[in-house]
C-alpha positions as CSV (number, residue, x, y, z in Angstrom):
1,M,58.1,34.8,-20.4
2,N,57.2,33.7,-23.8
3,G,58.8,34.5,-27.0
4,I,61.4,34.6,-29.6
5,I,65.1,35.7,-29.7
6,N,66.7,36.6,-33.0
7,F,70.1,35.2,-32.0
8,N,73.4,35.9,-33.9
9,K,75.1,32.7,-33.0
10,P,79.0,33.3,-32.9
11,Q,81.4,30.9,-34.6
12,N,83.1,28.1,-31.9
13,T,79.9,27.4,-30.1
14,T,76.9,24.7,-30.8
15,S,73.1,25.6,-30.6
16,H,72.5,23.8,-27.5
17,D,75.4,26.3,-25.8
18,C,73.5,29.2,-27.1
19,V,70.0,27.7,-25.6
20,A,72.0,27.5,-22.5
21,L,73.1,30.9,-22.2
22,I,69.3,32.2,-22.9
23,R,68.3,29.6,-20.1
24,R,71.1,31.4,-17.8
25,L,70.2,34.9,-18.6
26,T,66.3,34.6,-18.3
27,G,66.1,32.0,-15.7
28,I,63.6,29.9,-17.8
29,K,64.3,26.1,-18.7
30,R,61.7,26.1,-21.2
31,V,64.1,27.2,-24.0
32,G,64.7,25.8,-27.9
33,H,65.8,26.7,-30.7
34,T,64.5,26.4,-34.4
35,G,67.2,24.6,-36.2
36,T,70.7,23.6,-35.5
37,L,73.9,25.5,-37.1
38,D,76.7,23.7,-37.1
39,P,79.3,24.8,-34.3
40,M,81.6,26.9,-37.3
41,A,78.7,28.6,-38.6
42,T,77.2,31.8,-37.5
43,G,74.4,33.8,-37.6
44,V,70.7,33.7,-37.5
45,L,69.4,31.2,-35.0
46,P,66.0,32.2,-33.6
47,I,65.5,30.9,-29.6
48,C,62.1,30.1,-28.4
49,I,61.1,30.7,-24.9
50,G,58.3,29.5,-22.7
51,S,55.1,28.6,-25.3
52,A,57.0,29.8,-28.0
53,T,59.0,26.5,-28.3
54,R,55.7,25.1,-29.4
55,I,56.0,26.7,-32.9
56,T,59.0,25.2,-33.9
57,E,57.3,22.4,-36.3
58,Y,55.3,24.9,-37.8
59,L,58.4,26.8,-39.0
60,D,60.2,23.7,-40.4
61,E,59.1,24.5,-44.2
62,D,60.7,28.2,-43.7
63,E,63.2,28.6,-46.5
64,K,66.7,29.9,-44.9
65,T,69.3,31.8,-47.1
66,Y,73.2,31.4,-46.4
67,R,76.4,33.1,-47.4
68,C,78.9,30.6,-48.4
69,T,82.7,30.2,-49.0
70,M,84.4,27.3,-50.1
71,R,88.1,26.2,-51.3
72,L,88.9,24.2,-54.2
73,G,91.5,21.6,-54.7
74,I,90.9,20.2,-51.1
75,E,88.3,17.5,-50.1
76,T,87.9,16.5,-46.3
77,D,85.8,13.7,-44.3
78,T,83.2,16.4,-42.7
79,Q,83.2,18.3,-46.1
80,D,84.3,21.5,-44.2
81,I,87.9,22.7,-43.6
82,W,87.6,21.6,-40.1
83,G,87.8,17.9,-40.8
84,T,90.5,15.8,-41.8
85,I,91.7,16.5,-45.5
86,T,91.2,13.3,-47.5
87,R,92.4,14.5,-50.8
88,E,94.4,17.7,-52.2
89,Q,94.8,18.2,-56.1
90,P,95.9,21.5,-58.3
91,V,93.1,23.6,-59.3
92,E,93.3,24.8,-62.9
93,N,92.8,28.1,-64.6
94,L,89.1,28.1,-64.2
95,S,87.2,30.8,-66.4
96,P,84.4,32.7,-64.9
97,D,81.9,31.2,-66.9
98,R,82.8,27.8,-66.2
99,I,82.4,28.9,-62.6
100,R,79.4,30.5,-62.6
101,D,77.9,27.5,-64.6
102,A,78.8,25.3,-62.0
103,V,77.3,27.2,-59.2
104,F,74.0,28.1,-60.9
105,S,73.5,24.0,-62.4
106,F,72.4,23.7,-58.5
107,Q,69.7,26.1,-58.4
108,G,66.1,23.9,-58.4
109,D,65.4,20.5,-57.6
110,V,68.5,19.3,-56.5
111,V,69.6,15.4,-55.1
112,Q,71.7,15.2,-52.1
113,I,73.4,12.7,-50.1
114,P,74.0,13.9,-46.8
115,P,77.6,14.2,-45.2
116,K,78.4,11.3,-42.9
117,Y,79.1,13.9,-40.1
118,S,75.8,15.0,-39.2
119,A,73.2,14.6,-37.1
120,L,70.8,13.0,-39.3
121,K,69.4,9.7,-37.9
122,V,69.8,6.2,-39.5
123,N,68.1,3.6,-38.3
124,G,67.7,5.8,-34.5
125,K,71.6,6.6,-34.6
126,R,72.9,9.8,-35.9
127,L,75.3,9.7,-38.7
128,Y,78.5,11.0,-36.7
129,E,78.1,8.3,-34.5
130,Y,78.5,5.8,-37.1
131,A,81.5,8.0,-38.7
132,R,83.3,8.3,-34.9
133,A,82.8,4.5,-34.8
134,G,84.3,3.8,-38.3
135,Q,81.0,1.9,-39.1
136,D,79.9,2.1,-42.7
137,V,75.8,2.7,-42.9
138,E,73.9,3.5,-46.1
139,I,73.2,7.0,-46.3
140,K,70.1,7.7,-49.0
141,S,69.8,10.5,-51.2
142,R,67.0,13.0,-50.5
143,H,65.6,15.8,-52.6
144,I,65.7,19.5,-51.7
145,F,65.1,22.9,-53.4
146,I,67.6,25.6,-54.0
147,S,65.3,28.8,-55.1
148,K,68.1,31.1,-55.5
149,M,72.0,31.0,-56.0
150,V,74.1,34.4,-56.4
151,L,77.9,33.9,-57.2
152,D,79.4,36.6,-55.0
153,D,82.8,36.5,-55.6
154,F,85.7,34.0,-56.8
155,S,89.3,33.8,-57.2
156,H,91.6,31.4,-58.6
157,D,90.9,28.5,-55.9
158,E,88.0,30.2,-53.9
159,I,84.2,30.6,-54.2
160,T,81.7,32.6,-52.4
161,F,78.3,32.5,-52.8
162,T,74.8,33.2,-51.3
163,V,72.0,30.5,-51.3
164,T,68.4,30.1,-50.4
165,C,67.4,26.7,-49.9
166,S,64.6,24.4,-48.4
167,K,65.0,22.7,-45.2
168,G,67.5,19.5,-45.3
169,T,69.7,21.3,-47.4
170,Y,73.4,20.5,-46.5
171,V,75.4,23.5,-47.6
172,R,79.1,21.6,-47.0
173,T,77.7,19.0,-49.5
174,L,76.7,21.5,-51.9
175,C,80.4,23.0,-52.0
176,R,81.4,19.5,-52.4
177,D,79.0,18.9,-55.3
178,I,80.3,22.1,-56.9
179,G,83.8,21.1,-56.5
180,D,83.1,18.0,-58.1
181,K,81.4,19.7,-60.8
182,L,84.6,21.6,-61.7
183,G,86.9,18.6,-61.4
184,C,88.9,19.7,-58.6
185,G,86.7,19.0,-55.6
186,G,86.1,21.4,-52.7
187,T,85.1,22.2,-49.4
188,M,83.4,24.8,-46.9
189,T,85.3,27.3,-45.2
190,A,82.9,29.6,-43.9
191,L,79.2,29.8,-43.5
192,V,76.5,32.5,-42.6
193,R,73.1,32.3,-42.1
194,L,71.5,35.5,-43.3
195,S,68.0,34.4,-42.6
196,T,65.4,31.9,-41.5
197,G,61.7,32.6,-42.5
198,M,61.1,36.0,-40.9
199,F,64.2,36.0,-39.0
200,Q,67.0,38.5,-40.5
201,I,71.0,38.6,-39.7
202,G,70.3,42.5,-39.8
203,Q,67.8,42.5,-36.5
204,A,69.5,39.4,-34.9
205,V,71.2,40.1,-31.4
206,A,74.7,39.4,-30.4
207,P,75.5,37.1,-27.0
208,E,77.4,40.3,-26.1
209,T,74.9,42.2,-26.2
210,L,72.6,39.8,-24.4
211,K,74.6,39.6,-21.5
212,T,74.5,43.4,-20.9
213,M,70.7,43.4,-20.3
214,T,68.5,42.8,-17.6
215,R,65.9,40.0,-17.4
216,E,63.3,42.7,-18.0
217,E,65.4,44.3,-20.9
218,I,65.5,41.0,-22.5
219,E,61.8,40.4,-22.1
220,E,61.2,43.9,-24.1
221,I,62.7,42.5,-27.4
222,L,61.0,39.5,-27.3
223,I,59.1,38.7,-30.8
224,P,55.8,37.6,-30.3
225,V,54.7,34.0,-30.8
226,D,52.5,34.5,-33.4
227,A,54.9,36.8,-35.6
228,P,56.8,33.7,-37.5
229,L,53.3,32.2,-38.6
230,V,52.4,35.1,-40.8
231,G,52.0,32.4,-43.7
232,F,49.0,31.4,-41.4
233,P,45.9,33.3,-42.2
234,P,44.4,34.9,-39.7
235,L,41.0,34.5,-37.9
236,H,39.0,36.3,-35.1
237,L,36.5,34.6,-33.0
238,K,34.1,35.7,-30.6
239,K,34.4,34.9,-27.3
240,P,32.1,31.9,-27.0
241,E,33.7,30.2,-30.0
242,A,37.3,31.6,-28.7
243,K,36.5,29.7,-25.3
244,D,35.3,26.4,-27.1
245,F,38.4,26.7,-29.2
246,T,40.4,27.1,-26.1
247,N,38.9,24.1,-24.7
248,G,39.4,21.9,-27.5
249,K,35.7,22.1,-29.2
250,P,35.2,22.3,-32.7
251,I,34.1,25.4,-34.1
252,Q,31.4,25.6,-36.9
253,L,32.0,28.9,-39.2
254,A,29.4,30.0,-41.0
255,E,30.9,29.9,-44.3
256,N,33.5,27.6,-46.0
257,P,36.9,29.8,-45.9
258,A,38.7,29.7,-48.9
259,V,41.6,28.3,-46.9
260,S,39.7,25.2,-46.1
261,G,42.6,22.3,-45.1
262,K,45.1,24.6,-43.8
263,L,46.6,26.0,-40.8
264,I,45.4,29.2,-39.4
265,R,46.3,31.9,-36.8
266,V,43.3,32.2,-34.3
267,Y,42.6,35.4,-32.3
268,Y,40.2,36.7,-30.1
269,G,40.4,40.3,-29.9
270,H,44.1,41.5,-30.3
271,E,45.0,38.1,-28.4
272,F,46.7,34.9,-30.3
273,I,45.0,32.3,-28.7
274,G,46.4,29.0,-31.0
275,V,46.7,27.5,-34.3
276,G,43.5,25.9,-35.8
277,R,43.0,23.5,-38.6
278,L,40.2,23.9,-40.9
279,A,38.1,20.8,-42.6
280,G,35.5,22.6,-44.7
281,K,33.6,24.7,-42.4
282,E,34.7,23.0,-39.3
283,M,38.0,24.4,-37.5
284,T,39.7,22.2,-34.5
285,A,42.7,23.5,-32.5
286,D,45.9,22.1,-33.7
287,K,47.7,24.0,-30.7
288,V,46.2,26.3,-28.1
289,F,48.7,28.9,-27.1
290,N,46.3,31.1,-24.5
291,T,44.2,28.9,-21.9
292,R,42.9,32.6,-20.2
293,L,39.4,31.7,-21.5
294,Q,39.0,28.6,-20.4
295,H,37.3,28.9,-17.3
296,E,35.8,32.4,-17.7
297,D,31.7,32.7,-17.7
298,I,30.5,34.1,-21.3
């Protein structure tokens, strides 16, 4: 069994809990997710099964879209409502224009300081481990990119927005920064991941549905391993070259492709056999996913 489940993660579960559920339902041990969601967050969590676990690194650059609700006038140690409140203050009567300006000011290139309660590693140790031990550690800022901000709704002390952002973006930190911009502080109260790459929440499968399905029915809904790699140009090889590719031998192409230097999806007929990397007219295997041709006679 190889493929990807577009899983709709429920609240109050960890991403590891979701992986454990898929292992239990399929009987497959080789299972992993493509990007952690905090326990209180919900939404799209692609879970890879079998050989599909090897594409995770290729999906790292995919943009993600979230819908977030935040509360003004409150700050917590975790930057979300489930943490310990560290500060409360009254929220003045904010004009719609001021709220819009604050939210939209974070569109584009942004510098963030990750939250101290996060899984980011510093000196081989996760930040939340330092925080739980009461230890201070320097947290370096990082550059992220927010390609789109949409202000969905707002009231006196609550804002809901949708954000499309690059990897490494902490939405709860974005809530804190918006609150700082408005001068009253803010903390995240709800987060739903609407999409990551090609995976959309409208097609995500809830755990309750999966639990009613047989192993064979689950296998039928798996998304093919190569489906998320739509950003990689395809290349079709004839059998001798395809066999060499699966055996790790460099392939000399007849002409210099326009995508030289990039990763590409490699096929033999309709079979996806791996990901190749081009350098001029030479292609080498970055990862082989189908080894059927390795020992076949030409």
